[in-house]
C-alpha positions in Angstrom: 19.7 -11.9 3.1 19.3 -8.9 1.4 22.6 -6.8 1.4 22.2 -3.6 3.2 23.2 -0.3 1.8 23.4 3.1 3.6 21.0 6.1 3.0 21.7 9.6 3.9 18.6 12.0 4.7 18.0 15.5 5.5 15.5 16.5 8.4 15.1 19.2 10.6 16.5 19.3 13.8 13.3 19.0 16.0 12.3 16.1 13.7 15.5 14.5 14.7 15.4 15.2 18.4 11.8 13.5 18.5 12.8 10.7 16.4 15.6 9.9 18.9 13.2 10.2 21.7 10.9 8.0 20.0 13.7 5.3 19.2 14.8 5.4 22.7 11.0 4.7 23.9 11.1 1.5 21.9 14.5 0.4 22.6 15.7 0.8 19.1 17.9 3.1 17.0 16.9 5.9 14.7 18.1 3.9 11.8 16.0 0.9 12.5 13.0 2.9 13.0 13.3 4.7 9.7 14.3 1.4 7.8 11.0 -0.3 9.7 8.7 2.3 8.5 10.0 2.6 5.0 10.0 -1.2 4.7 6.2 -0.9 5.7 5.5 1.8 3.3 7.2 -0.4 0.4 5.2 -3.4 1.7 1.9 -1.6 1.6 2.5 -0.2 -1.6 3.1 -3.7 -3.2 0.3 -5.3 -1.3 -2.1 -2.2 -2.8 -0.7 -2.9 -6.2 -1.4 -6.7 -6.0 -5.1 -6.1 -4.6 -5.5 -3.5 -7.7 -4.7 -6.0 -10.3 -6.9 -8.6 -8.4 -9.5 -6.1 -8.6 -9.2 -5.3 -12.1 -9.0 -9.1 -13.4 -12.2 -9.4 -11.4 -13.9 -6.3 -13.1 -13.0 -7.5 -16.3 -14.8 -11.0 -16.0 -18.1 -8.9 -15.0 -20.8 -9.8 -12.7 -23.5 -12.4 -13.3 -26.3 -11.6 -11.0 -28.8 -14.0 -12.1 -32.1 -13.6 -13.9 -32.7 -13.6 -17.4 -30.6 -11.9 -20.1 -32.6 -8.9 -21.8 -31.4 -7.3 -24.9 -31.1 -3.5 -25.2 -34.0 -3.2 -27.4 -36.2 -5.3 -25.1 -35.2 -2.8 -22.3 -36.1 0.1 -24.2 -39.5 -1.1 -25.5 -42.2 1.0 -24.5 
């Protein structure tokens, strides 16, 4: 298990009040609520980066759509 470390943030009083209410409604703490959201955000960013790299590799390979290959000059003959 990864070692946990404290993080201090500053928020508007109204945001803190609403976060406490939300945490109570979800039967958790504000700390756990914030930690879960940050973990989700980091996970989403990691997943996006993996998908971006995969798409770049796919695009670098190019597409084979079938048919016969035609040279540029053949395409532009009139």
